C-alpha positions as CSV (number, residue, x, y, z in Angstrom):
1,M,0.0,0.0,0.0
2,S,1.3,3.4,-0.8
3,Q,2.2,5.7,2.1
4,E,0.2,8.5,0.4
5,Y,-3.1,7.0,1.5
6,Q,-4.3,8.3,4.9
7,L,-6.7,6.2,7.0
8,T,-10.1,7.7,7.5
9,F,-12.4,7.4,10.5
10,T,-14.3,4.7,8.7
11,D,-11.2,2.7,8.3
12,Y,-10.5,2.9,12.0
13,L,-14.0,1.7,12.8
14,A,-13.5,-1.1,10.4
15,I,-10.2,-2.1,12.0
16,I,-11.9,-2.0,15.4
17,R,-14.8,-4.2,14.2
18,R,-12.3,-6.6,12.6
19,R,-10.1,-6.9,15.6
20,A,-12.7,-6.5,18.3
21,L,-12.3,-9.9,19.9
22,L,-8.5,-9.6,20.0
23,M,-8.6,-6.1,21.4
24,I,-11.1,-7.2,24.1
25,A,-8.9,-10.2,25.0
26,T,-5.8,-8.1,25.1
27,F,-7.5,-5.4,27.1
28,G,-8.8,-7.9,29.6
29,A,-5.5,-9.6,30.1
30,I,-3.5,-6.4,30.6
31,F,-6.2,-5.0,32.9
32,V,-6.5,-8.1,35.0
33,V,-2.7,-8.4,35.4
34,A,-2.4,-4.7,36.3
35,T,-5.3,-5.0,38.8
36,A,-3.8,-8.1,40.3
37,I,-0.5,-6.4,40.7
38,A,-2.1,-3.4,42.3
39,L,-4.1,-5.6,44.7
40,L,-1.4,-8.1,45.6
41,I,1.5,-5.6,46.2
42,P,1.9,-5.6,50.0
43,P,1.2,-2.3,51.7
44,V,3.9,-0.1,53.2
45,Y,3.2,1.9,56.4
46,Q,5.0,5.0,57.5
47,S,5.3,6.3,61.1
48,T,6.5,9.9,61.4
49,G,7.7,11.9,64.4
50,T,8.1,15.7,64.4
51,I,11.0,17.3,66.4
52,M,11.0,21.0,67.0
53,V,14.2,23.1,67.2
54,E,13.7,25.3,70.2
55,S,15.7,28.5,70.4
56,Q,17.9,29.4,73.4
57,Q,15.8,30.5,76.3
58,I,18.3,33.0,77.6
59,P,19.2,35.9,75.3
60,N,22.5,35.5,73.3
61,D,23.5,38.9,74.5
62,L,23.8,37.6,78.0
63,V,25.1,34.1,77.5
64,Q,26.7,32.8,74.3
65,A,26.3,29.1,73.6
66,T,29.3,27.1,72.5
67,V,27.4,25.4,69.6
68,T,26.7,28.2,67.1
69,S,26.2,26.2,63.9
70,F,22.9,26.3,62.0
71,A,20.2,23.9,62.8
72,D,20.1,22.2,59.4
73,E,23.9,21.6,59.5
74,R,23.7,20.2,63.0
75,I,20.7,18.0,62.0
76,E,22.7,16.6,59.1
77,I,25.7,15.8,61.4
78,I,23.4,14.1,63.9
79,K,21.8,12.1,61.1
80,Q,25.2,10.8,60.0
81,R,26.0,9.8,63.6
82,V,22.6,8.2,64.2
83,M,22.6,6.2,60.9
84,T,26.0,4.5,61.4
85,R,26.4,0.9,60.6
86,E,26.5,-0.1,64.3
87,N,23.3,1.7,65.2
88,L,21.4,0.4,62.2
89,L,22.5,-3.2,62.7
90,R,21.5,-2.9,66.4
91,I,18.0,-1.7,65.4
92,I,17.7,-4.5,62.8
93,E,18.6,-7.1,65.4
94,K,16.5,-5.5,68.1
95,Y,13.2,-5.5,66.1
96,Q,14.0,-8.5,63.8
97,L,13.7,-6.5,60.6
98,F,14.0,-8.1,57.2
99,K,13.7,-11.5,58.7
100,E,12.6,-13.0,55.4
101,D,15.4,-11.4,53.4
102,R,18.4,-12.1,55.7
103,A,19.2,-15.4,53.9
104,S,19.7,-13.6,50.5
105,Y,20.9,-10.2,51.7
106,T,24.4,-9.3,53.0
107,P,24.7,-7.0,56.0
108,S,25.7,-4.1,53.8
109,E,22.6,-4.6,51.6
110,L,20.4,-4.7,54.8
111,I,21.9,-1.5,56.0
112,D,21.3,0.2,52.5
113,E,17.7,-1.0,52.6
114,M,17.4,0.4,56.1
115,R,18.7,3.7,55.1
116,L,16.3,3.9,52.1
117,R,13.4,3.4,54.5
118,I,14.4,6.1,56.9
119,G,13.2,9.6,56.0
120,L,14.3,13.0,57.2
121,E,12.4,16.1,56.2
122,L,13.3,19.6,57.3
123,V,10.6,22.2,58.1
124,N,11.8,25.7,57.2
125,A,10.2,29.1,57.8
126,N,11.1,32.6,56.7
127,V,11.1,34.4,60.0
128,Q,11.7,38.2,60.0
129,G,15.1,39.0,61.6
130,A,16.3,35.4,61.3
131,R,18.2,33.6,58.6
132,K,16.3,33.0,55.5
133,G,14.8,29.5,55.4
134,A,15.8,28.8,59.0
135,T,15.0,25.3,60.1
136,I,12.4,25.3,62.9
137,A,11.6,21.6,63.0
138,F,12.2,18.3,61.2
139,K,10.4,15.0,60.7
140,V,11.9,11.6,61.1
141,S,10.0,8.7,59.5
142,F,10.4,4.9,58.9
143,E,8.6,2.7,56.4
144,H,7.7,-1.0,56.8
145,R,5.1,-3.5,55.8
146,R,4.0,-4.0,59.4
147,P,2.6,-0.8,61.0
148,E,3.6,-1.8,64.5
149,L,7.3,-2.2,63.4
150,A,7.2,1.1,61.6
151,H,5.9,2.7,64.8
152,R,8.5,1.2,67.1
153,V,11.4,1.8,64.8
154,A,10.3,5.4,64.3
155,N,10.2,5.9,68.1
156,E,13.7,4.4,68.3
157,L,15.0,6.8,65.7
158,V,13.4,9.9,67.2
159,T,14.9,8.9,70.6
160,L,18.3,8.6,69.0
161,F,18.1,12.0,67.4
162,L,17.1,13.6,70.7
163,D,19.8,11.8,72.7
164,E,22.5,12.4,70.1
165,N,21.7,16.2,70.0
166,A,22.0,16.5,73.8
167,K,25.2,14.4,73.7
168,V,26.8,16.4,71.0
169,R,26.0,19.8,72.6
170,T,27.1,18.6,76.0
171,E,30.3,17.1,74.6
172,R,31.1,20.3,72.6
173,A,30.6,22.5,75.7
174,T,32.7,20.1,77.9
175,Q,35.5,19.9,75.4
176,T,35.5,23.7,75.0
177,T,35.8,24.1,78.8
178,E,38.5,21.5,79.1
179,F,40.5,23.0,76.2
180,L,40.3,26.5,77.7
181,T,41.2,25.2,81.1
182,Q,44.3,23.5,79.8
183,E,45.3,26.7,77.9
184,A,44.7,28.7,81.0
185,D,46.9,26.4,83.0
186,K,49.7,26.6,80.4
187,L,49.5,30.4,80.4
188,K,49.5,30.5,84.2
189,V,52.8,28.5,84.3
190,E,54.3,30.7,81.6
191,L,53.2,33.8,83.5
192,E,54.6,32.5,86.8
193,T,57.9,31.8,85.0
194,L,58.0,35.3,83.7
195,E,57.2,36.7,87.1
196,N,60.1,34.8,88.6
197,Q,62.4,36.0,85.8
198,V,61.4,39.6,86.5
199,A,61.9,39.2,90.2
200,N,65.3,37.6,89.7
201,Y,66.3,40.3,87.3
202,K,65.3,43.0,89.7
203,Q,67.1,41.3,92.5
204,E,70.3,41.0,90.4
205,H,70.2,44.6,89.1
206,G,68.5,46.2,92.0
207,S,70.6,49.4,92.2
208,A,70.5,49.9,88.4
209,L,66.8,49.7,88.1
210,P,65.0,52.9,87.0
211,E,62.9,53.0,90.1
212,N,66.0,52.8,92.4
213,M,68.0,55.5,90.6
214,T,67.0,58.2,93.2
215,I,67.9,55.9,96.1
216,S,71.3,55.1,94.4
217,M,72.0,58.8,93.9
218,N,71.2,59.5,97.6
219,V,73.5,56.6,98.7
220,M,76.3,57.9,96.5
221,Q,75.9,61.4,98.0
222,R,75.9,60.0,101.5
223,L,79.0,57.8,100.8
224,E,80.8,60.8,99.2
225,S,80.0,62.9,102.3
226,E,81.2,60.1,104.6
227,L,84.4,59.7,102.5
228,R,85.2,63.4,103.0
229,E,84.8,63.1,106.7
230,V,87.0,60.0,106.8
231,D,89.6,61.8,104.7
232,R,89.6,64.7,107.1
233,D,89.9,62.4,110.1
234,Y,92.6,60.4,108.3
235,K,94.7,63.6,107.7
236,S,94.2,64.7,111.3
237,S,95.3,61.3,112.6
238,Q,98.4,61.4,110.5
239,E,99.3,64.8,111.9
240,E,98.7,63.5,115.4
241,L,100.9,60.5,114.6
242,R,103.7,62.8,113.4
243,F,103.5,64.9,116.6
244,L,103.6,61.7,118.7
245,D,106.7,60.6,116.9
246,I,108.3,63.9,117.8
247,E,107.1,63.6,121.4
248,L,108.5,60.1,121.5
249,A,111.9,61.2,120.3
250,S,111.8,64.1,122.9
251,A,110.8,61.7,125.7
252,K,113.7,59.4,124.9
253,A,116.0,62.4,124.9
254,G,114.6,63.4,128.4
255,I,113.0,66.6,127.1
256,G,109.5,67.6,128.2
257,V,107.2,68.3,125.3
258,T,104.3,70.6,125.4
259,Q,101.4,70.9,123.0
260,G,100.2,74.4,122.4
261,A,101.8,75.6,125.7
262,V,100.2,72.8,127.6
263,T,102.3,70.0,129.2
264,A,101.5,66.5,127.7
265,L,99.1,64.5,129.9
266,S,99.8,61.2,131.5
267,P,98.2,58.0,130.1
268,A,95.8,57.8,133.0
269,Q,94.8,61.4,132.5
270,D,94.5,60.9,128.7
271,L,92.3,57.8,129.3
272,Q,90.0,59.8,131.6
273,R,89.8,62.7,129.1
274,S,89.1,60.2,126.2
275,K,86.2,58.6,128.2
276,A,84.7,62.0,128.9
277,E,85.0,63.0,125.3
278,L,83.4,59.7,124.3
279,E,80.4,60.3,126.5
280,R,80.1,63.8,125.0
281,L,80.2,62.6,121.4
282,S,77.9,59.6,122.1
283,S,75.1,62.1,123.0
284,I,75.6,63.7,119.5
285,Y,76.5,61.0,117.0
286,T,75.7,57.4,116.4
287,E,77.9,54.4,117.2
288,S,79.0,54.2,113.5
289,H,80.4,57.8,113.5
290,P,84.1,57.8,112.7
291,D,85.0,59.9,115.8
292,I,83.1,57.6,118.1
293,R,84.9,54.5,116.6
294,A,88.3,56.3,116.8
295,L,87.8,57.2,120.5
296,K,86.8,53.7,121.3
297,R,89.9,52.3,119.7
298,K,92.0,54.9,121.5
299,I,90.4,54.0,124.9
300,A,91.0,50.3,124.3
301,A,94.7,51.0,123.5
302,L,95.1,53.2,126.6
303,E,93.4,50.6,128.8
304,K,95.9,48.0,127.5
305,A,98.8,50.3,128.1
306,A,97.8,51.5,131.6
307,P,98.6,48.2,133.5
308,A,102.0,48.0,132.0
309,V,102.8,51.5,132.9
310,A,101.5,51.1,136.5
311,G,103.3,47.8,137.0
312,G,106.7,49.2,136.1
313,Q,106.4,52.6,137.7
314,A,108.1,51.6,140.9
315,A,111.1,50.2,139.1
316,N,111.4,52.6,136.1
317,S,112.3,56.1,136.0
318,A,110.1,59.0,135.1
319,G,111.6,59.0,131.6
320,D,110.7,55.4,130.9
321,L,107.2,56.2,132.0
322,M,107.0,59.1,129.6
323,V,108.4,57.0,126.7
324,A,105.8,54.2,127.4
325,K,103.0,56.7,127.4
326,V,104.0,58.2,124.1
327,E,104.4,54.8,122.5
328,A,101.0,53.8,123.6
329,K,99.6,56.9,122.0
330,I,101.5,56.2,118.8
331,A,100.0,52.6,118.7
332,A,96.5,54.0,119.2
333,A,97.1,56.6,116.5
334,K,98.4,54.0,114.1
335,S,95.4,51.7,114.7
336,H,93.2,54.7,114.2
337,V,94.9,55.6,110.9
338,A,94.7,52.0,109.7
339,S,91.0,51.9,110.5
340,L,90.4,55.1,108.7
341,G,92.3,53.8,105.7
342,A,90.1,50.7,105.6
343,Q,87.0,52.8,105.8
344,Q,88.3,54.9,102.8
345,S,88.9,51.7,100.8
346,S,85.5,50.3,101.6
347,I,83.7,53.6,100.8
348,R,85.6,54.0,97.5
349,T,84.7,50.4,96.6
350,K,81.1,51.0,97.2
351,L,81.2,54.2,95.2
352,A,82.8,52.4,92.3
353,Q,80.2,49.7,92.4
354,L,77.4,52.3,92.4
355,E,79.0,54.1,89.5
356,G,79.3,50.8,87.5
357,Q,75.6,50.1,88.2
358,L,74.6,53.5,87.1
359,L,76.6,53.1,83.9
360,K,74.7,49.8,83.3
361,A,71.3,51.4,84.0
362,P,70.3,51.9,80.3
363,Q,71.0,48.2,79.4
364,V,69.3,47.1,82.6
365,E,66.3,49.2,81.8
366,R,66.1,47.7,78.3
367,G,66.3,44.2,79.6
368,L,63.7,44.9,82.2
369,S,61.4,46.5,79.5
370,T,61.6,43.3,77.4
371,L,60.8,41.1,80.4
372,M,57.9,43.4,81.4
373,R,56.5,43.5,77.9
374,D,56.6,39.7,77.7
375,H,55.0,39.6,81.2
376,Q,52.2,42.0,80.1
377,N,51.5,40.1,77.0
378,A,51.3,36.8,78.9
379,E,49.1,38.4,81.5
380,K,46.8,39.8,78.8
381,K,46.5,36.4,77.1
382,Y,45.9,34.7,80.5
383,D,43.1,37.2,81.3
384,E,41.5,36.7,77.9
385,I,41.7,32.9,78.3
386,R,40.3,33.1,81.8
387,A,37.4,35.2,80.6
388,K,36.7,32.7,77.8
389,Q,37.0,29.9,80.3
390,M,34.4,31.5,82.5
391,T,32.1,32.0,79.5
392,A,32.6,28.4,78.4
393,Q,31.7,27.3,81.9
394,V,28.5,29.3,81.9
395,S,27.7,27.8,78.5
396,E,28.3,24.3,79.8
397,N,25.9,25.0,82.7
398,L,23.5,26.4,80.1
399,E,23.6,23.1,78.2
400,G,23.4,21.1,81.4
401,D,20.3,23.0,82.6
402,K,18.8,22.6,79.1
403,K,18.4,26.3,78.6
404,A,20.3,26.5,75.3
405,E,18.9,25.6,71.9
406,R,17.5,22.1,72.0
407,F,15.4,19.5,70.2
408,S,12.1,18.7,71.7
409,M,9.4,16.3,70.8
410,L,6.6,18.1,69.0
411,E,4.6,15.2,67.7
412,P,5.6,11.6,68.6
413,P,5.4,8.8,66.0
414,L,1.9,7.3,65.9
415,L,0.8,3.8,64.9
416,P,-0.1,4.2,61.2
417,D,-3.7,3.3,60.3
418,K,-3.4,3.3,56.5
419,P,-0.5,2.6,54.1
420,I,1.2,5.3,52.2
421,K,1.9,3.1,49.2
422,P,1.1,1.6,46.9
423,N,-1.7,3.9,45.6
424,R,-3.9,1.1,44.3
425,K,-6.5,3.3,42.7
426,K,-3.9,5.1,40.7
427,M,-2.3,1.8,39.7
428,I,-5.6,0.4,38.5
429,A,-6.3,3.6,36.6
430,M,-2.8,3.3,35.0
431,G,-3.5,-0.4,34.3
432,F,-6.7,0.6,32.5
433,A,-5.0,3.2,30.4
434,L,-2.2,0.7,29.6
435,A,-4.7,-2.0,28.7
436,V,-6.5,0.4,26.3
437,A,-3.2,1.5,24.7
438,G,-2.0,-2.1,24.5
439,A,-5.2,-3.4,22.8
440,G,-5.3,-0.6,20.3
441,G,-1.6,-0.8,19.6
442,L,-1.7,-4.5,19.0
443,A,-4.7,-4.3,16.6
444,F,-3.2,-1.5,14.5
445,M,0.2,-3.3,14.4
446,L,-1.4,-6.4,13.0
447,E,-3.3,-4.4,10.5
448,S,-0.2,-2.6,9.3
449,L,1.6,-6.0,8.9
450,H,-1.4,-7.6,7.1
451,G,-1.4,-5.2,4.2
452,T,-5.1,-5.0,3.6
453,V,-6.5,-2.7,0.9
454,R,-9.2,-0.7,2.5
455,G,-11.7,0.5,-0.1
456,A,-11.7,2.2,-3.5
457,D,-9.6,5.1,-2.3
458,A,-6.8,2.9,-1.1
459,L,-6.9,1.0,-4.5
460,E,-6.9,4.2,-6.4
461,A,-3.8,5.3,-4.4
462,I,-2.1,2.1,-5.4
463,I,-3.0,1.8,-9.2
464,R,-3.3,5.6,-9.7
465,R,-6.7,5.0,-11.4
466,R,-10.3,5.2,-10.2
467,P,-12.1,1.8,-10.2
468,M,-15.0,1.5,-12.6
469,A,-17.3,-0.3,-10.2
470,I,-17.2,-1.2,-6.5
471,I,-18.6,-4.6,-5.3
472,P,-19.5,-4.6,-1.6
473,Y,-18.6,-7.6,0.6
474,I,-21.4,-10.0,0.7
475,T,-21.7,-12.0,4.0
476,I,-23.2,-15.4,3.6
477,D,-25.2,-17.3,6.2
478,S,-22.4,-19.8,7.0
479,E,-20.0,-16.9,7.9
480,V,-22.7,-15.4,10.2
481,D,-23.3,-18.8,11.9
482,E,-19.5,-19.4,12.3
483,R,-19.1,-16.0,13.9
484,K,-22.0,-16.6,16.3
485,R,-20.5,-20.0,17.3
486,L,-17.1,-18.4,17.9
487,I,-18.6,-15.7,20.2
488,K,-20.6,-18.4,22.0
489,R,-17.4,-20.4,22.6
490,I,-15.6,-17.4,23.9
491,L,-18.4,-16.5,26.3
492,I,-18.7,-20.1,27.5
493,G,-14.9,-20.2,28.0
494,I,-14.9,-17.0,30.0
495,A,-17.9,-18.2,32.1
496,V,-16.1,-21.5,32.8
497,A,-12.6,-19.9,33.4
498,I,-13.7,-17.4,36.0
499,P,-15.3,-19.9,38.4
500,V,-12.4,-22.3,38.0
501,A,-9.9,-19.5,38.7
502,L,-11.8,-18.4,41.7
503,L,-12.0,-22.0,43.0
504,L,-8.3,-22.5,42.6
505,V,-7.6,-19.2,44.4
506,H,-10.0,-20.2,47.2
507,L,-8.4,-23.7,47.6
508,L,-4.8,-23.0,46.9
509,V,-4.1,-19.4,47.8
510,I,-6.6,-17.7,50.1
511,P,-10.3,-18.0,50.9
512,L,-12.4,-15.8,48.8
513,D,-14.2,-14.1,51.7
514,I,-10.8,-13.1,53.2
515,L,-9.6,-12.0,49.8
516,A,-12.7,-9.8,49.4
517,L,-12.2,-8.3,52.8
518,K,-8.5,-7.5,52.1
519,I,-9.4,-5.9,48.8
520,M,-12.0,-3.7,50.4
521,V,-9.5,-2.7,53.1
522,R,-6.8,-1.9,50.6
523,L,-9.2,0.1,48.5
524,N,-10.3,1.9,51.7
């Protein structure tokens, strides 16, 4: 047949009449199979629990929580921790899930199937002043053929989500507090070390420190003044010593020596006069005054010399007594001079030390500034860590008292009373549409393969000429009788096949009354 010929409506009706029985049989077979599939697929029940994300009860301006991530991010993290292999295997064993499939499924396949049946749906809201699309709640669901198992497993999953959230927040707050406590302890040790270094440095360079410069200058002035006094006493003692040498030489020569027109005193008189002078000076100066110390040494020397002079007075002459007295004075004067010289050396040594320390003052100040800067930085860090530690401790208490952002049960999972799938009505409707399409497609495919010439128009398209006459199809009585017998056989076969099929289902599969009840339940 030429492709130029287009089928008309009459041709389509003719095809339908010609293939009516085949189309009806094809439609019935497809529709019955689709209906059987829709009715025999086991139902799946879903139990769902809703968890609300409650905001922090205490304002963030007063107390800042340690967990600051967004709720959807935290929910995803908790989901990964809940749906671990260990947890899912424990749930499968606890509720004996997939009992009929364990022989053919590996543990990994069971876990994958379990994860496919767990649902997590976020509930978002656009709240003014909050993050766009902020999560305010989420739903946790589980699907199973048995409604009671779906309910129990959903309850288990909701409990895991609530417990895991509390565990994660508490662990985060505790870990934060522990970390800050460890850092604070480290900084405290560092700060104490720096404090010891500063103290040792100040002790080592006490006089050269900036705050001690005034004291050092005053000490230098006092030492210089004391040195001048000692120098004066030293010169006076040396003059006295030279005079005593002259007096000694005169005494040995037997010549009386006077001092300033006054006859030299005896040792006893000189001792008495020295004690009286000591009492007078003690009322004016301290014990460390050079004059006081010089008189004490002189008195000690005179007291040592007095017994020797008194013991030999009877046997010696007056000249020997005078020589002994002068020698005693010379010894006392030499001792005094030696003492003053030692004082001069000591004072000069101290002055030299002070001058050296003052020269080192700039370097000492620089070193002290470096230590103090390190100490201040360490102290600042320590104060900051301590402040953060206290904040973390308050946040940990906030988590412990459940005042921070938390998950709360808004709607617990309920025992499902109807399945969520399959949608049997939709499946039957789709089966009906598929049966119609299959019957029509099969009929038209057979017609296209048969190559029938349909009427004069089709013949004209083939031979390119119009037929001179058209002879209609004449149906004879035998053909009509044969068609009636065929229809009768088909109807009898259908009438016999339906009861036989129902009887076989009743005897071999399920009683018909129970089947009818299940069909009514599944069709609601």
